[in-house]
BAMAR-637465 format. One line per 2 residues: for each residue x, y, z of N, C-alpha, C, O. Coordinates in steps of 0.05 Angstrom, whole numbers, always signed. Each point is the difference from the previous one (the first is absolute). Layout:
# residues N
X/Y/Z/X/Y/Z/X/Y/Z/X/Y/Z; ...
END
This chain:
# residues 349
+269/+1528/-7398/+15/+31/+13/+34/-10/-11/+11/-22/+0; -2/+48/-8/+25/-2/-7/+19/+10/+21/-9/+11/+20
+39/-15/-24/+17/+6/+27/-7/+32/+7/-4/+5/+24; +3/+13/-39/-7/+27/+12/-24/+4/+12/+0/+16/+19
-27/-30/-26/-17/+2/+16/+7/-16/+28/-9/+10/+20; +22/-32/-17/+8/-14/+22/+10/+16/+17/-9/+3/+23
+29/+10/-32/+21/+22/+13/-16/+25/+14/+4/+8/+23; -25/+3/-43/-14/+20/+15/-19/-9/+19/-4/+12/+21
-9/-32/-29/-19/-13/+23/+12/-5/+32/-8/+7/+22; +31/-22/-29/+14/-1/+28/+13/+20/+14/+8/-1/+23
-3/+26/-44/+8/+26/+10/-25/+9/+19/+2/+3/+24; -26/+0/-37/-25/+11/+13/-6/-18/+25/-11/+11/+19
+17/-36/-18/-4/-16/+28/+18/+9/+19/-5/+5/+24; +24/-2/-35/+26/+9/+21/-5/+26/+7/+7/+7/+23
-19/+12/-40/-8/+25/+13/-22/-4/+17/+4/+7/+23; -26/-17/-28/-22/-2/+17/+14/-15/+29/-4/+9/+23
+17/-27/-28/+9/-8/+29/+14/+16/+17/-2/-1/+25; +19/+17/-39/+16/+16/+11/-12/+24/+15/+7/+10/+21
-32/+0/-39/-20/+17/+12/-15/-10/+21/-10/+17/+15; +6/-44/-9/-15/-11/+23/+18/-2/+20/-7/+6/+23
+32/-14/-30/+22/+1/+26/+5/+21/+11/+5/-1/+24; -5/+22/-35/+5/+27/+8/-27/+11/+20/+3/+15/+19
-24/-24/-25/-24/+8/+7/+0/-13/+31/-3/+12/+21; +7/-37/-26/+2/-18/+23/+22/+7/+24/-5/+0/+24
+30/+7/-37/+20/+7/+15/-7/+33/+20/+5/+6/+23; -18/+9/-44/-6/+27/+11/-23/-8/+20/+1/+11/+23
-20/-29/-29/-21/-5/+21/+11/-15/+26/-13/+2/+21; +35/-16/-22/+11/-13/+20/+11/+23/+22/-6/+0/+23
+24/+20/-37/+11/+24/+11/-18/+14/+10/+5/+6/+23; -27/+5/-33/-17/+14/+10/-13/-14/+25/-3/+13/+20
-5/-43/-21/-7/-11/+25/+23/+2/+25/-5/+2/+24; +24/-3/-32/+20/+1/+22/+0/+23/+15/+4/+2/+25
-10/+20/-44/+0/+32/+5/-29/+3/+17/+0/+9/+23; -17/-15/-33/-29/+9/+6/-5/-20/+22/-10/+10/+20
+14/-38/-18/-6/-13/+22/+11/+10/+36/-15/+5/+19; +46/-4/-20/+8/+19/+21/-13/+25/+3/-9/+4/+22
+7/+11/-36/-13/+25/+2/-21/-4/+20/-1/+8/+23; -18/-22/-38/-31/-9/+13/+4/-4/+22/-14/+12/+17
+37/-34/-7/+4/-5/+26/+6/+23/+17/-12/+3/+21; +29/+12/-30/+15/+21/+14/-28/+18/+10/-4/+9/+22
-12/-6/-44/-21/+22/+6/-23/-16/+20/-11/+13/+17; +7/-36/-19/-17/-12/+13/+8/+0/+33/-16/+5/+18
+44/-12/-15/+13/-2/+28/-3/+28/+10/-3/+4/+25; +2/+16/-42/-1/+30/+9/-25/+7/+19/-4/+6/+23
-17/-9/-54/-30/+4/+10/-5/-14/+19/-6/+13/+20; +5/-36/-17/-5/-23/+25/+14/+16/+25/-15/+10/+16
+38/-6/-13/+14/+12/+30/-13/+29/-1/+0/+11/+22; -8/+0/-38/-13/+29/+9/-26/-6/+11/-10/+11/+19
-2/-31/-35/-33/-6/+12/+2/-9/+30/-14/+7/+19; +37/-25/-18/+7/-7/+28/+1/+18/+22/-11/-1/+22
+27/+18/-32/+10/+25/+22/-26/+10/+8/-6/+2/+24; -13/+4/-45/-25/+14/+9/-20/-21/+18/-14/+8/+19
+14/-33/-28/-16/-18/+16/+11/-6/+27/-16/-7/+17; +34/+9/-13/+13/-9/+30/+28/+20/-1/+22/-2/-10
-39/+25/+30/+21/+18/+6/+13/-10/+25/-9/-20/+12; +30/+34/-5/+10/-7/+22/-6/-2/+32/+5/+21/+11
-15/-43/+6/-15/+7/+23/+15/+23/+20/-13/+15/+14; +36/-17/-16/+14/+13/+20/+15/+27/-15/-9/+11/-20
+33/-5/+32/+15/+26/-9/+27/-5/-15/+12/-20/+5; -5/+37/-23/+26/-5/-17/+12/+23/+11/-8/+23/-1
+38/-35/+16/+16/+15/+16/+29/+3/-15/+14/-20/-1; -7/+39/-9/+27/+4/-6/+23/-10/+18/+1/+6/+24
+18/-21/-36/+26/-14/+17/+16/+5/-8/+19/-13/+8; -11/+38/-35/+19/+4/-7/+5/-13/-35/+13/-19/-7
-30/+38/-10/+1/-11/-20/-17/-19/-15/+1/-5/-24; -16/-4/+42/-28/-18/-9/-14/+1/+29/+9/+10/+21
-37/-24/-27/-22/+4/+20/-5/-25/+11/-5/-18/-16; +5/+12/+42/-11/-26/+7/-31/+0/+10/-8/+21/+12
-8/-39/-15/-29/+6/+5/+0/-19/+29/+10/-22/+2; -21/+35/+17/-12/-10/+25/-22/+6/+13/-5/+23/+7
-14/-47/-1/-22/-1/+11/-3/-2/+31/+6/-22/+8; -14/+39/+9/-1/+3/+29/-31/-4/+7/-17/+11/-13
+12/-28/+37/-26/-5/+9/+10/+1/+28/+24/+0/+8; -50/+3/+8/+8/+0/+31/+11/+26/+10/+2/+19/-15
+3/-18/+40/+10/+21/+15/+24/-3/+25/+17/+16/+9; -24/-44/-2/+12/-6/+33/+28/-6/-13/+4/-9/-23
+14/+16/+43/+31/-7/+5/+1/-22/+9/-20/-6/+14; +40/-11/-17/+24/+9/-21/-13/-6/-32/-20/-14/-4
+36/+26/-17/-6/-3/-21/+12/-26/-16/+24/-6/+0; -41/-6/-12/+0/-29/-9/+9/+8/-33/-16/+13/-13
+40/-20/+2/+8/+4/-28/+1/-33/-13/+11/-20/+10; -26/+23/-35/-1/-27/-12/+19/+1/-29/+0/+16/-19
+15/-42/+23/+18/+1/-29/-5/-23/-16/+10/-22/+7; -25/+22/-30/-6/-27/-11/+22/-14/-10/+22/+11/+1
-22/-40/-12/+14/-16/-17/+8/+14/-26/-6/+23/-6; +21/-42/-9/+15/+16/-23/-15/+4/-19/+6/+16/-17
-32/-32/+16/-12/+13/-32/-32/+18/+17/-19/+10/-12; +21/-9/+31/-25/+9/+15/+3/+36/+7/+21/+12/-2
-45/-2/+9/+0/+29/+6/-20/-3/+27/-6/-19/+14; -3/+51/-14/-14/+4/+24/-26/-18/+1/-8/-9/+21
-4/+6/-45/-28/-20/+1/+6/-26/+4/-16/-18/-5; +45/+12/+18/+6/-31/+5/-13/-3/+30/-10/-21/+7
+10/+40/+9/-11/+8/+24/-33/+1/+7/-10/+1/+22; -3/-2/-45/-27/+9/+2/-16/-20/+21/-18/+11/+12
+22/-25/-9/-7/-23/+21/+10/+6/+31/-14/-8/+19; +36/+19/-16/+13/+11/+26/-3/+26/-1/-4/+5/+24
+3/+16/-34/+8/+27/+11/-29/+8/+9/+1/+12/+21; -26/-15/-30/-25/+8/+12/+1/-9/+32/-5/+16/+18
+11/-35/-14/+3/-18/+28/+19/+13/+20/-5/+7/+23; +24/-6/-35/+22/+15/+16/-5/+32/+8/+8/+10/+21
-22/+2/-42/-9/+25/+4/-22/+5/+27/-5/+21/+11; -3/-42/-5/-16/-4/+30/+13/+8/+20/-13/+14/+16
+40/-20/-12/+14/+6/+21/+29/+11/+0/+16/+1/+18; -15/+7/-45/+27/+9/-6/-5/+21/-26/-19/-2/-15
+38/+21/+13/+4/+16/-25/+18/-22/-20/+19/-13/+9; -27/+13/-33/+10/-24/-15/+4/+13/-28/-18/+12/-12
+48/-14/+1/+5/+11/-22/+10/-22/-21/+20/-12/+5; -40/+6/-34/+12/-13/-9/+13/+13/-27/-16/+15/-11
+36/-17/+0/+10/+14/-19/+11/-14/-25/-1/-25/+0; +10/+36/-18/+2/-15/-29/+29/+13/-4/+5/+24/-2
+16/-47/+0/+30/+7/-8/-4/+18/-28/-22/+3/-11; +45/+5/+5/+3/+10/-25/-5/-24/-21/+9/-23/+1
-30/+39/-23/-1/-19/-22/-24/-12/+5/-14/-3/-19; +4/-7/+46/-23/-19/+4/-26/+23/+4/+2/+25/+2
-26/-41/+0/-22/+18/+1/+0/+27/-7/+7/+4/-23; -13/+16/+37/-5/+23/-13/+30/+17/+6/+3/+24/-3
+14/-38/+11/+27/+15/+5/+12/+11/-34/-11/-5/-21; +28/+17/+22/+13/+9/-23/+25/-17/+4/+10/-5/+22
+2/-7/-53/+26/-15/-3/+18/+20/+6/-2/+24/-1; +24/-40/+11/+27/+20/+7/+23/-16/-16/+0/-24/-5
+20/+43/-3/+22/-7/-12/+23/-19/+19/+13/-18/-8; -14/+28/+35/+18/-12/+19/+0/-28/+3/-23/-10/+0
+43/-9/+3/-5/-23/+3/-13/-9/+21/+5/+8/+22; -28/-30/-29/-17/-9/+15/+5/-23/+26/-9/-23/+3
+28/+38/+14/+16/-16/+20/-19/+2/+28/-15/+20/+3; +17/-39/+14/-10/+5/+24/+15/+25/+16/-12/+18/+11
+35/-20/-12/+6/+30/+11/-6/+24/-11/-3/+20/+15; +0/-17/-44/-17/+23/-12/-28/+5/+8/-8/+22/+7
-7/-43/-9/-29/-5/+6/-1/+10/+25/-18/+16/+4; +37/-23/+17/-11/+7/+30/+8/+30/+0/-15/+16/+11
+32/-8/-19/+7/+33/+5/-23/+16/-18/-8/+21/+9; -2/-31/-30/-26/+8/-10/-23/+0/+17/-16/+18/+0
+15/-34/+10/-24/-8/+25/+3/+24/+20/-18/+16/+4; +41/-16/+9/+5/+20/+21/-4/+28/-11/-13/+16/+14
+22/-7/-37/-6/+26/-13/-31/+2/+1/-14/+17/+10; +7/-40/-23/-32/+6/-3/-17/+8/+34/-13/+20/+5
+18/-38/+10/-6/+0/+29/+3/+36/+13/-16/+14/+12; +40/-12/-19/+8/+31/+7/-14/+14/-10/-13/+16/+13
+10/-17/-41/-15/+23/-15/-30/+1/+3/-11/+22/-3; -3/-44/+10/-26/-1/+4/-7/+0/+29/-22/-6/+8
+43/+13/+7/-4/+11/+32/-11/-19/+15/-18/+6/+16; +28/-30/-20/-15/-21/+20/+21/-10/+16/+16/-17/-7
-17/+27/+33/+21/-7/+21/+4/-26/+5/-20/-15/-4; +42/+5/+11/+12/-18/+12/+4/-13/+30/-13/+14/+16
+22/-30/-7/+3/-28/-14/-18/-13/-12/-23/+8/+5; +25/-29/-23/-21/-13/-13/+1/-25/-1/+23/-9/+5
-42/-9/-10/-1/-27/+5/+5/-7/-33/-18/+7/-15; +39/-18/+6/+5/-9/-28/-10/-26/-3/+6/-17/+16
-26/+13/-41/-5/-24/-10/+3/-8/-26/-11/+11/-20; +27/-32/+20/+15/-9/-34/-12/-18/-4/-6/-13/+20
-2/+4/-44/-7/-28/-8/+20/-7/-24/+4/+16/-18; +7/-42/+18/+15/-9/-15/+26/+21/-13/+21/+1/+12
-23/+7/-28/+23/+20/-5/+1/+24/+16/+22/+10/+5; -43/-2/+3/-10/+19/+15/+18/-4/+29/+10/+19/+12
-8/-37/-6/+18/-10/+22/+23/+6/+5/+8/+9/+21; +7/-15/-44/+28/+19/-10/+2/+23/+3/+21/+9/+10
-45/+10/-20/+1/+32/+5/-2/+10/+27/+12/+19/+9; -34/-38/+9/+1/+13/+27/+20/-6/+15/+7/+16/+17
+8/-43/-20/+19/-2/+12/+30/+22/-5/+13/+9/+19; -7/-6/-42/+16/+19/-3/-10/+27/+12/+17/+12/+14
-42/+0/-19/-9/+25/+11/+0/-8/+38/-1/+20/+15; +0/-42/-4/+4/+2/+27/+32/-3/+3/+8/+6/+22
+10/-13/-39/+26/-1/+14/+12/+28/-8/+19/+7/+13; -31/+12/-38/+12/+22/-6/-12/+21/+22/+15/+16/+12
-45/-19/-7/-8/+21/+20/-13/-11/+22/-25/+0/+1; +42/-12/+18/-14/-15/+26/-10/+19/+16/-13/-12/+17
+13/+36/-13/-16/+18/+13/-26/+3/-11/-20/+5/+15; +19/-8/-40/-32/+6/-13/-19/-27/-1/-20/-2/-13
+31/-17/+29/-15/-30/-4/-6/-7/+35/+15/-2/+19; -36/+1/-21/-17/-13/+21/-1/-31/+10/+4/-10/+22
-10/-1/-46/-7/-28/-5/+0/-10/-26/+5/+17/-17; -8/-39/+9/+7/-18/-21/-19/-21/-5/-6/-14/+19
-4/+8/-40/-16/-23/-13/+7/-9/-22/-9/+12/-20; +27/-33/+14/+12/-15/-25/-24/-22/-6/-4/-19/+15
-6/+23/-34/-26/-19/-13/+15/-13/-24/+7/+9/-22; -3/-37/+33/+16/-21/-19/+19/+17/-19/-1/-2/-24
+20/+20/+41/+16/+15/-14/+27/-15/-7/+13/-16/+13; -9/+28/-41/+25/-6/-9/+21/-6/+17/-1/+17/+18
+21/-34/-13/+23/-2/+13/+25/-3/-20/+0/-9/-23; +21/+18/+37/+25/-5/-16/+17/-24/+1/+22/-3/-10
-33/-9/+22/+8/-32/+1/-14/-25/-9/+6/-22/+7; -28/+29/-25/-21/-18/-5/+12/-22/-14/+18/+2/-17
-31/-28/+25/+12/-23/-17/-28/-11/-16/-21/-3/+11; +28/-2/-37/-22/-6/-16/+10/-27/-18/+24/-2/-1
-35/-15/-10/+9/-23/-11/+5/+9/-33/-15/+15/-11; +36/-27/+0/+12/+18/-24/-23/-3/-18/-2/+18/-17
-19/-40/+16/-22/+13/-23/-13/+22/+5/-7/+17/-16; +4/-19/+44/-19/+29/+8/+22/+24/-15/-10/+17/-14
+31/-18/+17/+16/+25/-5/+1/+3/-32/+0/+22/-10; +1/-46/-4/-3/+4/-29/-29/+8/-10/-3/+12/-21
-18/-20/+38/-26/+14/-6/-3/+26/+1/-9/+14/-18; +20/-4/+47/-5/+28/+0/+16/+21/-20/-9/+23/-5
+34/-33/-5/+14/+12/-17/-15/+4/-23/-1/+21/-12; -13/-49/+4/-17/+3/-30/-24/+24/+0/-8/+14/-18
+1/-16/+43/-21/+21/+8/+9/+22/-3/-13/+16/-14; +39/-6/+28/+11/+25/-8/+12/+4/-32/+7/+23/-3
-3/-37/-16/+1/+1/-20/-26/+4/-14/-1/+19/-16; -17/-30/+19/-27/+5/-15/-5/+32/+16/-6/+18/-17
+6/-11/+35/-5/+29/+3/+18/+20/-10/-9/+22/-2; +31/-26/-3/+22/+14/-12/-14/+5/-30/-2/+22/-11
-7/-49/-1/-7/+3/-32/-28/+11/+0/-6/+11/-21; -11/-10/+38/-22/+11/+6/-3/+28/+0/-21/+10/-8
+43/+7/+17/+10/+22/-1/-2/+18/-22/-4/+24/+5; +6/-31/-24/-1/+5/-30/-26/+1/-10/-11/+20/-9
+0/-45/+11/-34/-3/-7/-18/+19/+15/-22/+4/-10; +28/+11/+40/-15/+10/+7/-10/+29/-14/-21/+11/-1
+57/-3/-10/-16/+29/-16/-13/+6/-20/-8/+22/-7; +4/-50/-8/-25/-6/-17/-23/-11/+7/-15/-11/-16
+9/+12/+43/-25/-9/+11/-5/-26/-7/-24/-7/+0; +41/-10/-6/-2/-33/+2/-4/-10/+34/-15/-19/+6
+28/+33/+15/-1/-9/+18/-31/+0/+15/-15/-16/+11; +15/+40/-17/-31/+16/+10/-22/-21/-11/-17/-10/+15
+19/+6/-36/-17/-15/-19/-5/-26/+4/-20/-14/+0; +42/+8/+4/+4/-38/+7/+12/-14/+22/-2/-24/+5
+13/+39/+8/+16/-8/+26/-6/+6/+23/+5/-17/+18; -16/+42/-10/-10/+6/+26/-26/-14/+1/-13/-5/-20
+5/-2/+46/-19/-16/+10/-6/+12/+29/+18/+6/+15; -45/-4/-9/-10/+7/+27/+9/-23/+23/-3/-24/-1
+13/+38/+18/+13/-10/+31/-33/-11/+16/-15/+15/+12; +12/-37/-16/-22/-14/+14/+0/+3/+31/-21/-1/+12
+41/+4/-2/+10/+4/+27/-7/+28/+10/-4/+3/+24; +2/+18/-43/-11/+25/+10/-24/+6/+4/-16/-13/-13
+8/+31/+29/-26/+6/-2/-11/+17/-27/+12/+18/-11; -41/-30/+2/-12/+16/-24/+11/+24/-8/+7/+4/-23
-5/+17/+48/+3/+30/-7/+34/+4/-7/+8/+20/-11; +3/-36/+17/+26/+0/-4/+15/-15/-26/+23/+5/-5
-39/-24/-10/+9/-16/-17/+9/+16/-30/+21/-5/-11; -42/+24/+1/-4/+14/-22/+27/+21/+2/+17/+2/-18
-14/+12/+44/+22/+22/+0/+24/-19/+1/+17/+5/-17; -11/-24/+33/+26/-16/-7/+5/-9/-31/+23/-5/-7
-44/+2/-10/+8/-9/-23/+8/+26/-14/+18/-1/-17; -29/+21/+21/+3/+24/-10/+33/+14/+4/+15/+9/-17
-10/-10/+44/+32/+10/+3/+14/-24/-5/+24/+6/+4; -26/-31/-10/+12/-23/-8/+7/+2/-23/+21/-10/-6
-38/+24/-14/-3/+0/-29/+19/+26/-5/+5/+3/-24; +5/+15/+38/+18/+21/-9/+27/-9/-17/+9/-23/+3
+0/+41/-19/+18/-9/-13/+26/-6/+19/+13/-21/-1; -8/+39/+16/+26/+1/+10/-2/-27/+30/+19/-8/+14
-41/+2/-12/-9/-23/+27/+27/-22/-4/+17/-3/+17; -18/-9/-40/+15/-28/-3/+32/+10/+3/+15/-14/+14
-6/+38/-27/+26/+7/+1/+5/+4/+31/+23/-5/+10; -42/+12/+3/+11/+6/+32/+5/-28/+12/+21/-6/+12
-42/-10/-19/+0/-25/+14/+28/-19/-5/+12/-13/+17; -6/+16/-45/+19/-15/-11/+29/+12/+17/+18/-14/+9
-19/+42/-9/+26/+16/+13/+2/-9/+32/+21/-1/+12; -45/-5/+0/+3/+0/+24/+6/-33/+6/+15/-6/+19
-25/-12/-33/+4/-26/-3/+32/-5/-6/+12/-16/+15; -1/+27/-32/+31/-3/-7/+17/+6/+21/+19/-14/+6
-27/+39/+8/+15/+16/+23/-8/-11/+25/+13/+7/+20; -34/-25/-17/-4/-15/+26/+20/-19/+9/+10/-2/+23
-3/-17/-47/+19/-19/+5/+32/+6/-2/+19/-13/+8; -20/+41/-21/+35/+6/+4/+1/+28/+22/+11/-3/+22
-21/+23/-28/+7/+25/+18/-19/+2/+25/+11/+9/+20; -33/-15/-18/-18/-3/+21/+6/-19/+16/+2/+6/+24
+4/-34/-32/+7/-15/+16/+28/+5/+21/+3/-8/+23; +16/+24/-40/+26/+4/+13/-8/+19/+20/+7/-1/+23
-22/+19/-32/-11/+26/+20/-8/-14/+29/+12/+3/+21; -32/-18/-25/-11/-9/+27/+22/-19/+15/+4/+2/+24
+11/-20/-38/+21/-18/+12/+22/+19/+13/+11/-9/+20; -2/+41/-29/+16/+14/+8/-10/+20/+26/+12/+18/+11
-41/-28/-7/-13/+9/+22/-16/-18/+15/-25/+0/-2; +42/-18/+19/-10/-23/+10/-19/+5/+23/-17/-16/+6
+21/+40/+7/-14/+4/+29/-31/+14/-5/-5/+13/-19; -8/-18/+36/-29/+17/-2/+1/+11/+34/+11/-10/+20
-28/+40/-24/+0/+7/+26/-17/-17/+22/-19/-15/-8; +28/+18/+36/-19/-18/+15/-27/+4/+5/-8/+4/+23
-6/-4/-41/-31/+8/+1/-13/-24/-2/+15/-20/+1; -39/+18/-2/-25/-21/-4/+4/-10/-28/-2/+14/-21
+9/-39/+20/-2/-4/-29/-19/-29/+0/+1/-15/+19; -16/+9/-39/-15/-25/-9/+8/-6/-25/+2/+16/-19
+2/-42/+17/+5/-12/-24/-17/-25/-6/+1/-22/+11; -20/+33/-35/-19/-15/-12/+10/-19/-21/+11/+8/-21
-15/-41/+26/+9/-15/-12/-26/-15/-17/-20/-8/+12; +24/+5/-41/-18/-13/-11/+3/-29/+0/+20/-10/-11
-35/-4/+21/+0/-31/-1/+7/-7/-30/+20/-15/-4; -34/+24/-18/+0/-13/-27/+8/+28/-16/-17/+12/-13
+43/-3/+14/+7/+25/-15/-6/-5/-29/-12/+15/-15; +24/-42/+8/-12/-3/-26/-16/-20/+2/+4/-24/+7
-29/+39/-15/-32/-21/-1/+2/-16/-16/-11/-21/+4; +24/+25/-31/-5/-22/-17/+30/-3/-12/+17/+18/+5
-10/-41/-21/+24/+3/-20/+4/+15/-19/-18/+4/-16; +40/+7/+14/+3/+16/-27/+7/-18/-25/+13/-21/+1
-22/+32/-21/+8/-14/-26/+31/-14/+4/+19/+11/+11; -20/-37/-21/+22/-15/+5/+15/-5/+25/+23/-6/+2
-45/+11/+23/+10/-7/+26/-17/-24/+8/-25/+0/-3; +38/-21/+14/-15/-23/+10/-12/+6/+25/+8/+21/+10
-28/-35/+5/-16/+5/+25/+22/-3/+19/+5/+17/+17; +8/-40/-20/+25/-7/+23/+15/+28/+3/+8/+9/+22
-4/+5/-45/+23/+17/+3/-19/+26/+14/+11/+14/+17; -31/-9/-23/-20/+20/+12/-5/-5/+25/-5/+19/+15
+5/-41/-7/-5/-9/+33/+30/+11/+14/+5/+11/+22; +12/-21/-44/+31/+8/+19/+1/+26/+7/+7/+9/+22
-16/+6/-44/+7/+30/-1/-15/+15/+26/+8/+20/+12; -33/-36/-9/-18/+15/+22/+13/-6/+23/+5/+19/+16
+2/-44/-11/+12/-11/+20/+24/+23/+8/-4/+16/+19; +29/-14/-34/+15/+18/+2/-6/+26/+5/+14/+13/+16
-33/-1/-28/-10/+25/+5/-8/+6/+28/+5/+20/+13; -20/-42/-6/-13/+1/+32/+27/+1/+19/+1/+13/+20
+21/-29/-31/+23/-4/+25/+15/+22/-1/+12/+6/+21; -10/+11/-46/+18/+21/+1/-18/+28/+10/+11/+19/+10
-34/-21/-12/-18/+23/+14/+7/-5/+30/+10/+18/+14; -13/-39/-5/+5/-8/+28/+29/+11/+12/+3/+13/+20
+12/-22/-35/+25/+9/+8/+10/+23/-3/+20/+8/+12; -33/+8/-30/+2/+31/+0/-7/+8/+24/+16/+14/+13
-43/-22/-3/-16/+13/+22/+21/-5/+24/+9/+19/+12; -2/-43/-6/+18/-2/+23/+28/+11/+3/+15/-5/+18
-9/+23/-40/+22/+13/+2/-7/+30/+19/+19/+13/+8; -46/-6/-3/+1/+22/+10/-20/-6/+28/-21/-13/-1
+32/+23/+22/-15/-9/+29/-23/+18/+3/-11/+0/+22; +3/+18/-43/-26/+13/+4/-20/-8/-25/-19/+13/-7
+27/-37/-4/-15/-4/-20/-23/-27/+11/+4/-15/+19; -27/+15/-39/-21/-18/+1/-10/-14/-22/-17/+9/-15
+30/-35/+12/-4/-17/-25/-29/-11/+5/-8/-12/+20; -5/+16/-41/-31/-12/-3/+1/-13/-28/+16/+8/-17
-34/-29/+12/+1/-17/-19/-30/+7/-9/-18/+5/+17; +14/-6/-44/-24/+4/-14/-8/-20/-18/+16/-10/-15
-38/+4/+14/-14/-23/-14/-8/+12/-28/-24/+1/-6; +42/+7/-10/-6/+16/-25/+23/+1/-19/+22/-9/+6
-30/+20/-30/+19/-1/-21/+19/+24/+7/+0/+13/+21; +16/-12/-41/+22/+27/+6/-11/+30/-6/+13/+20/+0
-44/-22/-5/-11/+27/-3/-14/-3/+28/-24/-7/-2; +31/+9/+24/-12/+1/+25/-16/+30/+1/-21/+1/+14
+29/+20/-26/-21/+23/+6/-24/-11/-17/-20/+8/+12; +13/-18/-30/-20/-8/-13/-9/-24/+6/-25/+0/+1
+36/-23/+5/-9/-20/+7/-9/-3/+27/-18/-16/+6; +28/+31/+11/-3/+1/+35/+5/+27/+10/+21/+5/+12
-37/+10/-15/+6/+29/+1/-4/+6/+27/+12/+18/+10; -36/-37/+8/+1/-1/+26/+23/-3/+10/+3/+13/+20
+17/-27/-27/+26/-9/+20/+16/+20/-1/+15/+5/+19; -14/+15/-48/+17/+21/+6/-12/+21/+9/+16/+19/+5
-39/-15/+0/-9/+21/+16/+1/-6/+31/+3/+19/+15; -6/-45/-3/+9/-9/+26/+28/+7/+5/+6/+10/+21
+13/-15/-42/+27/+1/+6/+5/+31/+7/+13/+8/+19; -24/+7/-38/+3/+29/+2/-10/+14/+31/+10/+19/+13
-32/-34/-6/-12/+10/+19/+14/-8/+29/-4/+12/+21; +21/-35/-25/+18/-7/+22/+22/+22/+2/+6/+10/+22
+6/-3/-43/+26/+15/+0/-12/+31/+7/+12/+14/+16; -35/-6/-27/-11/+24/+14/-3/+3/+28/+8/+18/+15
-23/-45/-8/-3/+7/+29/+24/-4/+25/-1/+5/+24; +23/-15/-43/+21/-3/+19/+13/+27/+0/+10/+10/+20
-10/-1/-40/+15/+33/-5/-18/+17/+17/+14/+16/+13; -38/-15/-8/-16/+16/+12/+7/-3/+28/+6/+21/+13
-5/-46/+0/+6/-9/+24/+32/-1/+7/+7/-1/+24; +5/+2/-38/+23/+1/-2/+16/-20/+22/+13/+3/+20
-24/-28/-38/+10/-29/+9/+6/-18/-16/-5/+7/-23; +16/-29/+25/+3/-21/-17/-20/-12/-6/-19/-3/+15
+23/-8/-46/-25/-12/-11/-8/-29/+20/+18/-16/+7; -42/+12/+1/-8/-22/+14/+4/-28/-17/-7/+1/-23
+17/-21/+32/+7/-25/-16/-23/-22/+12/+0/-23/-8
END
């Protein structure tokens, strides 16, 4: 083969290689477009199917620009209002609400962006949440005063509500509620921060159906009738946006709002404290630090209850998820407050 033939052959191989490089590049670019579009379509279609399979069990009520979902059972006064923890919704009370409905009207509601409620653009602080809850109760025409029940972050919300609207509150049940002065070991604080960063990263994945397909798991602590519905509402695109927003603001604005309202009305209060708030060590946390965190949590809950002459402190052999782990303890605490309100007397110790 002479030099001219070698040069021609080289050019031919280069042209073929270039054509294949372009094809591969075009194919990769197409995948970068098609795969996200497919994910968006999957998320959209799956969300639409979920909406048909799991319609809201209660009512959607306008509170000024967005609607909140509230599910009411029972009819005896006073009305009990249930506010779930950070990532929970009305379904979190599935083992509690039907039992409370036997002796009182009870409303489980979804904060904006949770459950069946619309998302909201306003900051997800405890004060904003309390104002929206009061608007919801007014618009749904459920008269007060109310017995407010708050689990975990919901405890911040009902405390702010009680301080802002004391005449609307007949009693409080705080279920292993978040406290503004919680003590935790440094390793626990780091582990919780890591979980928050994971939730922040997962927000983008939720738009493409990845969270729905791979990360949402059924909550074995809920009754079977509520598990699939909870998975469906927690797979919504805006769900993680709301969780992260509440989480971020809880540690800044919400805790400041609670601290600026240190007093609660002189109503019956039950403080339920989990014996094992951290049921098992978080990633990177030793058993010793887990035990220390549980001890400090129990001590802080007891100290909080002792601040209020009308409060009753009750320890529960449970994880942090008392409404699902030990629902009977929550029902009994609500009954104690409801009976004290009806009889216009202090809680029996």
